[in-house]
C-alpha positions in Angstrom: 6.0 35.4 -20.7 6.5 31.6 -20.7 3.7 29.5 -22.6 2.5 26.2 -21.5 1.4 23.8 -24.1 -1.3 21.5 -22.7 0.0 19.1 -20.2 -1.0 15.9 -21.6 0.7 16.4 -25.2 3.7 17.8 -22.9 3.9 14.3 -21.2 4.8 12.2 -24.4 7.9 13.9 -25.1 10.8 12.3 -26.0 12.2 10.9 -22.9 13.9 7.9 -23.6 14.0 4.5 -21.2 17.1 5.5 -20.3 16.5 8.7 -19.0 13.4 7.0 -17.3 15.2 4.6 -15.3 18.0 6.7 -14.6 15.2 8.8 -12.9 14.2 5.9 -11.0 17.1 5.0 -9.9 17.9 7.9 -7.1 14.6 5.7 -5.6 16.4 2.8 -5.1 19.4 4.2 -3.6 18.5 7.0 -1.6 20.5 9.7 0.4 20.7 9.4 3.9 19.3 6.2 4.4 21.7 3.6 5.2 19.5 0.9 6.1 17.6 0.8 2.9 21.2 0.6 1.1 21.5 -2.4 3.1 18.6 -3.8 2.2 19.5 -3.4 -1.6 22.9 -4.8 -1.3 21.7 -8.2 0.9 18.5 -8.3 -1.8 21.2 -8.7 -4.6 23.2 -11.0 -2.5 20.5 -13.4 -2.1 20.1 -12.5 -6.3 23.4 -14.2 -6.6 23.0 -17.2 -4.0 19.5 -17.7 -5.8 20.8 -17.8 -9.1 23.9 -19.7 -8.6 21.5 -22.7 -6.7 19.4 -23.2 -9.5 22.2 -23.6 -12.0 23.2 -26.5 -10.2 20.2 -28.0 -9.8 20.0 -29.7 -13.2 23.7 -31.2 -12.4 22.4 -33.2 -9.3 19.6 -34.4 -11.8 22.2 -35.5 -14.3 24.4 -37.5 -11.7 21.3 -39.2 -10.4 19.9 -40.2 -14.2 23.7 -41.8 -15.0 24.0 -43.1 -11.3 20.8 -44.8 -12.2 21.9 -46.2 -15.6 25.0 -47.4 -14.1 25.5 -51.0 -11.8 23.2 -51.9 -9.0 25.4 -51.4 -6.4 25.9 -47.9 -7.0 22.4 -47.4 -7.6 21.6 -48.2 -4.2 24.0 -45.7 -2.7 24.5 -42.7 -4.7 21.1 -41.8 -6.1 19.6 -41.4 -2.8 22.1 -38.5 -1.8 22.1 -36.8 -5.0 18.8 -37.0 -5.1 18.4 -35.5 -1.2 21.2 -32.6 -3.0 18.5 -32.0 -6.0 15.7 -31.7 -3.4 17.7 -29.8 -1.0 19.5 -27.1 -4.0 15.6 -26.4 -5.5 14.4 -25.5 -2.1 17.5 -23.4 -1.3 17.2 -21.6 -4.5 13.8 -20.9 -3.9 14.1 -19.7 -0.4 17.0 -17.3 -1.4 14.3 -15.7 -4.2 12.2 -14.9 -1.4 14.3 -13.9 1.0 15.7 -11.4 -1.8 11.6 -10.6 -2.3 11.3 -10.1 1.4 14.6 -7.9 2.5 13.6 -5.7 -0.7 9.9 -5.2 -0.2 10.6 -2.1 2.2 13.5 -0.2 -0.5 10.4 -1.1 -3.3 7.6 0.6 -1.6 9.4 3.4 -0.1 10.8 4.2 -3.6 6.9 4.2 -5.2 6.0 6.2 -2.1 8.5 8.9 -2.5 8.0 9.0 -6.3 4.2 9.4 -6.2 4.3 11.8 -3.1 7.0 14.2 -5.2 5.4 14.2 -8.1 1.6 15.1 -6.1 3.9 17.8 -4.1 5.5 19.1 -7.3 1.8 19.6 -9.0 1.0 21.8 -5.9 3.9 24.1 -7.0 3.3 24.4 -10.3 1.2 27.9 -11.4 -2.3 28.3 -11.5 -1.4 29.0 -15.5 -0.8 25.1 -15.6 -4.0 24.1 -13.1 -6.2 26.1 -15.8 -5.1 24.2 -18.6 -4.8 20.6 -17.3 -7.0 17.9 -17.5 -7.6 16.6 -13.8 -8.8 12.7 -14.9 -5.7 12.7 -17.6 -3.1 13.4 -15.0 -4.7 11.3 -12.1 -4.3 8.8 -14.5 -0.7 9.1 -15.5 0.5 9.2 -11.8 -1.8 6.2 -11.1 -0.4 4.1 -13.8 3.2 5.5 -13.3 3.2 4.4 -9.9 1.7 1.0 -11.3 4.3 1.1 -13.9 7.2 1.7 -11.0 5.6 -1.7 -9.0 5.9 -3.6 -12.1 9.5 -2.6 -13.5 11.0 -2.9 -9.8 9.1 -6.4 -9.3 10.3 -7.7 -12.5 12.9 -5.8 -14.4 15.2 -5.7 -11.0 14.3 -9.6 -9.7 13.1 -11.4 -13.3 14.7 -9.8 -16.2 18.6 -9.0 -14.8 18.8 -12.6 -12.7 17.3 -14.5 -16.2 20.1 -12.8 -17.9 22.9 -13.7 -14.9 21.7 -17.3 -15.3 21.6 -17.4 -19.1 25.5 -16.7 -19.0 25.9 -19.0 -16.2 23.9 -22.2 -18.5 26.3 -21.2 -21.2 29.8 -21.5 -19.5 28.8 -24.7 -17.8 27.5 -26.1 -21.5 31.0 -24.5 -22.9 32.7 -26.4 -20.1 30.9 -29.7 -19.9 30.8 -30.3 -23.4 31.8 -27.8 -26.3 31.9 -24.5 -27.3 28.7 -25.3 -30.0 26.6 -25.9 -27.3 27.1 -22.4 -25.8 27.0 -21.2 -29.0 23.6 -22.0 -30.2 22.3 -21.4 -26.8 23.4 -18.0 -26.9 22.3 -17.5 -30.5 18.6 -18.6 -29.7 18.4 -16.4 -26.5 19.8 -13.4 -28.5 17.6 -14.4 -31.7 14.5 -14.1 -29.0 15.3 -11.1 -27.6 16.4 -9.5 -31.0 13.0 -10.5 -32.1 11.0 -9.5 -28.9 12.9 -5.6 -28.8 11.9 -5.0 -32.6 8.2 -5.8 -32.8 7.8 -4.6 -29.1 9.3 -1.5 -30.5 6.7 -1.5 -33.3 3.9 -1.9 -31.5 5.2 0.7 -28.4 3.3 3.5 -30.8 -0.5 1.5 -30.1 0.2 1.2 -26.1 1.2 5.0 -26.6 -2.3 5.5 -28.2 -4.2 3.3 -26.2 -2.9 5.4 -23.0 -4.0 8.9 -25.3 -7.5 7.4 -25.6 -7.7 6.0 -22.2 -7.0 9.3 -20.9 -9.5 11.0 -23.0 -12.2 8.9 -22.2 -11.7 9.0 -18.2 -11.2 13.2 -18.6 -14.2 13.5 -20.3 -16.4 11.1 -18.1 -14.7 12.9 -15.1 -15.7 16.1 -16.6 -19.2 14.8 -17.5 -19.5 13.9 -13.9 -18.7 16.9 -12.4 -21.1 18.7 -14.2 -23.9 16.4 -13.3 -26.2 19.0 -12.9 -25.3 21.5 -16.0 -25.7 18.2 -17.8 -29.6 17.3 -16.7 -30.3 21.4 -16.9 -29.7 20.9 -20.5 -31.0 17.0 -21.0 -27.6 16.4 -22.8 -27.1 13.2 -21.4 -26.9 11.5 -25.1 -24.4 13.6 -26.2 -22.1 12.7 -23.0 -22.7 9.4 -24.0 -21.6 10.1 -27.4 -18.5 12.1 -26.4 -18.0 9.3 -24.1 -18.2 6.4 -26.5 -16.1 8.5 -29.0 -13.5 8.1 -26.6 -13.7 4.5 -25.9 -13.7 3.5 -30.1 -10.7 5.4 -30.7 -9.5 3.0 -27.4 -11.1 0.1 -28.8 -9.6 0.5 -32.1 -6.0 1.4 -30.9 -6.6 -2.2 -28.6 -7.8 -4.3 -31.5 -4.3 -3.1 -33.0 -2.3 -3.9 -30.1 -3.9 -7.1 -29.7 -3.4 -8.7 -32.9 0.6 -7.6 -33.1 1.1 -9.4 -29.8 -0.5 -12.4 -31.4 2.7 -11.8 -34.0 4.8 -11.5 -31.5 4.0 -14.4 -29.8 4.3 -16.6 -33.1 7.6 -15.3 -33.5 9.1 -15.7 -30.1 7.8 -19.8 -30.1 9.7 -20.2 -33.9 12.5 -19.2 -32.2 12.9 -21.7 -29.1 11.5 -24.0 -31.2 14.6 -24.2 -33.7 16.7 -23.4 -30.9 15.3 -26.6 -29.1 15.7 -28.7 -32.3 19.5 -27.5 -32.4 20.1 -28.4 -29.3 18.7 -31.7 -29.0 19.6 -32.9 -32.3 23.8 -32.2 -31.1 22.9 -34.0 -27.6 21.5 -36.6 -29.5 24.3 -37.8 -32.0 26.4 -37.7 -28.9 24.9 -40.0 -26.9 24.5 -42.1 -29.9 28.5 -41.5 -30.5 29.1 -42.3 -26.9 30.5 -38.8 -25.8 27.6 -38.0 -24.4 25.6 -40.1 -21.5 21.8 -40.0 -21.0 22.1 -37.9 -18.0 24.1 -35.4 -20.3 21.5 -35.4 -22.6 18.8 -35.1 -19.6 21.1 -32.1 -18.6 21.1 -30.2 -22.2 17.5 -30.9 -21.7 16.5 -29.5 -18.5 18.7 -26.4 -18.9 17.0 -25.3 -22.0 13.4 -26.1 -20.1 15.0 -24.2 -17.3 15.4 -21.3 -19.4 12.6 -21.4 -21.6 10.2 -20.8 -18.8 11.6 -17.4 -17.6 12.7 -16.9 -21.4 8.9 -17.6 -22.1 7.9 -15.3 -19.5 10.6 -12.7 -20.6 8.5 -11.6 -23.4 5.6 -10.9 -21.4 8.0 -9.5 -18.7 9.6 -7.1 -22.0 6.2 -6.0 -23.1 4.7 -4.9 -19.8 8.4 -3.1 -19.0 7.9 -1.0 -21.9 4.3 -0.3 -20.7 5.4 0.7 -17.5 8.3 2.8 -19.0 5.7 4.6 -21.4 3.7 5.1 -18.1 6.3 6.4 -15.7 7.3 8.7 -18.8 4.1 10.5 -18.4 4.3 10.8 -14.5 8.2 11.4 -14.7 7.0 14.0 -17.6 5.0 16.1 -14.8 8.3 16.8 -12.6 9.7 18.6 -16.0 6.9 20.9 -15.8 7.8 24.4 -15.2 7.0 25.9 -11.6 7.4 29.5 -13.3 6.4 31.1 -9.7 9.1 30.1 -7.4 10.7 31.4 -4.2 14.0 32.9 -4.5 17.1 30.7 -2.4 17.2 31.3 0.9 13.8 34.1 0.5 12.6 34.9 4.3 9.4 34.8 5.8 7.2 37.8 5.6 7.3 39.9 8.3 3.7 40.9 9.0 3.1 44.6 10.8 -0.1 45.9 10.2 -0.8 44.5 6.8 -0.4 47.7 4.2 -0.9 46.1 0.7 0.7 48.7 -2.0 0.7 48.1 -5.8 3.1 49.5 -7.1 2.6 50.5 -11.2 1.3 47.0 -11.2 1.2 45.9 -15.2 0.6 42.1 -16.2 -0.4 40.0 -19.3 -1.7 35.9 -18.7 -0.4 36.4 -22.7 2.0 38.8 -24.0 0.0 39.6 -27.0 -3.0 40.8 -24.3 -2.2 43.0 -21.7 -4.7 42.4 -18.6 -3.5 45.2 -15.9 -1.5 48.6 -16.8 0.2 50.8 -14.6 -2.1 50.2 -11.4 -1.0 52.0 -8.4 -3.2 51.5 -4.9 -2.4 51.5 -1.4 -4.7 49.5 1.2 -3.5 50.7 4.9 -3.7 48.9 7.9 -6.7 48.0 9.2 -8.7 49.7 6.4 -11.0 48.6 3.6 -9.8 49.1 -0.3 -12.7 48.0 -2.7 -12.4 47.4 -6.4 -15.2 47.5 -8.8 -15.8 47.3 -12.5 -17.1 45.4 -15.7 -16.3 41.5 -16.5 -12.9 41.2 -18.1 -11.8 44.3 -16.3 -8.6 42.5 -14.5 -10.6 42.4 -10.9 -9.6 38.2 -10.1 -6.3 39.1 -11.7 -5.7 41.7 -9.0 -6.2 38.8 -6.2 -4.4 36.1 -8.4 -1.6 38.4 -7.8 -1.4 39.4 -4.4 -1.4 35.3 -3.5 1.4 35.4 -6.2 -0.5 32.6 -8.3 1.5 35.0 -11.0 4.2 37.1 -11.1 3.3 40.5 -12.2 5.0 41.5 -15.6 5.9 45.2 -14.4 5.8 47.4 -11.1 5.5 45.7 -8.0 3.4 44.4 -5.1 4.3 45.4 -1.3 3.5 44.3 1.8 4.4 45.8 4.8 6.9 47.6 2.5 8.5 43.8 1.1 8.2 42.6 -2.1 6.0 39.4 -2.4 8.5 38.0 -4.9 11.2 38.6 -2.4 9.9 36.5 0.9 8.4 32.6 0.7 5.2 31.7 -0.7 4.4 29.5 2.1 4.4 32.8 4.3 2.5 35.2 2.1 -0.6 33.0 1.6 -0.4 32.4 5.5 -0.8 36.2 5.6 -3.6 36.3 3.6 -7.3 35.2 4.1 -9.5 34.7 0.9 -13.5 33.8 0.5 -13.7 33.6 -2.8 -17.1 33.7 -5.3 -17.5 30.1 -5.9 -16.3 28.6 -2.8 -15.2 24.6 -3.3 -15.5 22.4 -0.4 -13.9 19.2 0.1 -16.0 16.2 0.0 -15.9 15.8 3.7 -17.3 16.7 6.8 -18.4 20.3 7.5 -16.1 20.0 10.6 -12.9 19.4 8.0 -14.0 22.1 5.5 -13.7 24.7 8.7 -10.4 22.9 9.9 -8.6 23.1 6.7 -8.2 27.0 7.6 -6.1 25.6 10.4 -6.3 21.9 10.6 -4.2 22.0 14.4 -6.9 23.4 15.9 -9.3 22.5 18.4 -12.2 21.9 17.8 -13.7 24.5 20.5 -11.8 26.7 18.1 -13.8 25.2 15.3 -16.9 25.7 16.8 -16.5 29.3 17.9 -15.1 29.9 14.1 -18.3 28.6 13.1 -20.2 31.2 15.6 -18.6 34.3 14.3 -19.9 33.0 10.6 -23.3 32.6 11.5 -23.1 28.6 10.7 -22.8 26.7 13.9 -26.8 26.9 14.3 -27.3 25.8 11.3 -25.0 22.6 11.4 -26.0 21.7 14.9 -29.5 21.5 13.2 -28.4 18.6 11.4 -28.7 14.8 12.3 -24.5 14.6 12.0 -23.5 17.4 13.1 -20.4 19.0 12.5 -19.9 15.2 10.8 -22.0 16.0 8.4 -20.8 15.4 4.8 -21.0 18.3 2.3 -20.9 16.1 -1.1 -18.5 16.7 -4.0 -17.3 20.4 -4.3 -20.1 20.9 -1.7 -23.2 20.9 -3.7 -24.8 19.3 -0.7 -25.0 22.5 1.1 -26.4 25.7 -0.4 -24.9 28.5 -1.9 -24.8 30.9 1.2 -24.0 27.8 3.8 -21.1 27.0 1.4 -19.8 30.7 1.7 -20.6 30.9 5.5 -18.2 27.5 5.6 -15.6 29.6 3.7 -16.0 32.3 5.8 -15.4 30.0 9.1 -12.5 28.5 7.5 -10.7 32.4 7.0 -11.7 33.0 10.4 -9.9 30.1 12.2 -7.1 30.8 10.0 -7.0 34.3 11.5 -4.7 36.2 8.7 -3.9 39.9 9.0 -4.8 40.9 5.5 -8.5 40.0 4.3 -9.3 39.5 0.5 -13.4 38.8 -0.4 -13.5 38.2 -4.3 -17.3 38.8 -5.4 -17.9 36.6 -2.1 -21.7 37.4 -2.6 -22.2 37.7 -6.0 -24.0 34.3 -6.6 -26.1 35.1 -3.9 -30.0 36.2 -3.3 -30.8 39.5 -2.2 -31.6 38.1 2.0 -28.6 35.8 1.7 -26.1 37.9 0.5 -27.2 40.7 3.3 -26.3 38.0 5.4 -23.3 37.2 4.3 -21.9 41.0 4.1 -22.7 41.3 8.2 -20.9 38.3 8.5 -18.2 39.6 6.3 -18.2 42.9 7.7 -17.7 41.1 11.4 -14.8 39.1 9.8 -13.1 42.0 8.7 -13.1 44.5 11.2 -9.2 45.7 12.0 -8.2 43.8 9.8 -6.8 45.1 6.1 -9.4 44.3 3.8 -9.4 43.9 0.0 -12.8 43.6 -1.6 -13.4 42.3 -5.5 -17.2 43.2 -6.0 -19.3 43.2 -8.4 -22.8 44.6 -6.7 -22.0 47.9 -5.8 -24.5 48.1 -2.7 -21.8 45.5 -1.0 -18.8 48.3 -0.5 -20.6 51.7 -0.3 -19.1 52.2 3.1 -15.3 50.9 2.0 -12.7 53.1 2.8 -11.8 53.6 -1.0 -13.4 52.4 -4.2 -11.2 51.8 -7.2 -13.3 51.8 -10.6 -11.3 49.2 -13.1 -11.7 49.3 -16.5 -9.8 48.0 -19.3 -6.5 47.1 -17.0 -6.1 50.7 -15.6 -8.0 52.9 -12.5 -10.7 54.9 -14.1 -11.3 56.8 -11.0 -11.1 56.4 -7.1 -12.9 58.2 -3.8 -15.3 57.2 -1.6 -19.0 56.1 -2.7 -20.8 59.9 -2.8 -17.3 61.3 -3.9 -17.4 59.0 -7.1 -21.2 59.1 -7.4 -20.4 63.4 -7.8 -18.1 62.7 -10.3 -21.2 61.4 -12.5 -18.6 59.1 -14.4 -18.3 55.2 -14.6 -19.3 54.5 -11.2 -22.0 56.4 -10.9 -23.3 55.1 -14.3 -22.7 51.5 -12.5 -24.7 52.4 -9.6 -27.6 54.0 -11.6 -28.1 50.7 -13.8 -27.5 48.7 -10.5 -30.2 50.6 -8.4 -33.0 50.2 -11.2 -32.2 46.4 -11.6 -32.5 45.9 -7.6 -36.3 48.2 -7.6 -37.0 45.9 -10.6 -36.2 42.7 -8.9 -37.9 43.9 -5.6 -40.9 44.4 -7.7 -41.1 41.1 -9.1 -40.3 39.6 -5.8 -43.2 41.5 -3.9 -45.9 40.4 -6.7 -44.7 37.1 -6.1 -45.4 37.4 -2.1 -48.8 38.8 -3.3 -49.3 36.1 -5.6 -48.8 33.4 -3.1 -51.1 35.0 -0.2 -53.9 35.0 -3.0 -53.3 31.7 -3.8 -53.1 30.6 0.3 -56.4 32.5 0.8 
């Protein structure tokens, strides 16, 4: 049995920057997309054109200065042409850069979209085990930051870092050819020193950024968890406790952020010192060259202009590099999700489940969430086509595990599950789940309209079909009594509806799905007696002539089942019809007696309450 660690710590694994960038490359050079590949090539051509044009700007400037320092006759004609060339070169450099961005925009945004979509789809393919262990808030933040990281990396690394290095090489070559090796060497050493300092200090600072990410995710997770459980917080008056937990996470973030900010100041000071040393050295050499007659005033200006022109992106490079490291860290988390083991996967070329009647067979099924503790052991039963089989038993007996195995949220560790003679591990998961309708105990609705939540059973259904399903589930009249009708929003997790109303919506969307196999997992255990009876009537109508598996806590809801299985400690302890099981006078009979006594006591209390209300009214 594969063991899963907590998702977020796993995301902090040792994915180096090269692997992260390599993961991104296929999104920038997508297969079967020649138009996007052409855009990449055109954008790179504009990039080179922009930098070649940019390095000619100081040369026009130098010649104009030399011309202005010459004789009057030359000054009248030559500088105008040179200044015009200077201005045109600047405009072209900017234009090429803007055209590069415009051409590449579709490639970049498509890459962001595809990376986010692939991660989202992968999360839905992961097993239930992962999602039970996950921290939803932390994972959503990981995806959000990862998408932002991709956008930044594409915008700045591809079109700022790489072009800057290209420009540095061009400038060093020009200085070497125009003046001497020493000008090129000093420029190169200055830039190398700047990059070295930036790399070393930024790598040291990276641990603070990682800690900021961890504490930010922790704070976000705690905030979402607290708000999702708003009513529970209120029930126990634990607002102060929740605030302390949230503040504790924020305090950890604050500490990491302060360390990050102070170390950033040290990085900036060092960068400034390196650049200043290089400027002093190069300008001193140029000054001596002018005094010695080997260089003109225009040459002095040219050297100064090149240094300023390089200094600006270099100064920006420090910020960009720091942000790229942050982006790589964020992308590392998002791409780390793609490495999560799916656990439950389809076999290659898995066929579609062929449903012919919908017979369900559990054949000697064993299962354990953890290999150290078994949940089911040697469970065997058959649900004939169109019949109803109920599974009852105490909490922890393994009842809900059976529903999860049938949906193949997990694979059995022993035995097999068959539908119409087909092992569910041999067919596609999509076709398997399409054949089964589920009404769970805890119905969670999307924060959308009633119409949307019912239509979720079959998104392409017509409004008429949705209303018909609502009528069969006996929710139509309630919906129409609302001011907004089917457009009534149900709130976060359906909290605006009562338990019975939520269950009816769940029944309606299952009706709309129209599956051959129905699965009711304690669908009425959380409801009051009156609502339970109404929902039971709806469930009976829905399951008519369908293969039905009922997992129940209240035995009164399954007395009409064709067969009842009593599950105890992962084994089928008893089986038979309701009357047969009562005659056995075993576990089922004991549970029935206990529940009947509890039901009579509840009815006495309800009757007494009704009498008190009547007396109060008199």
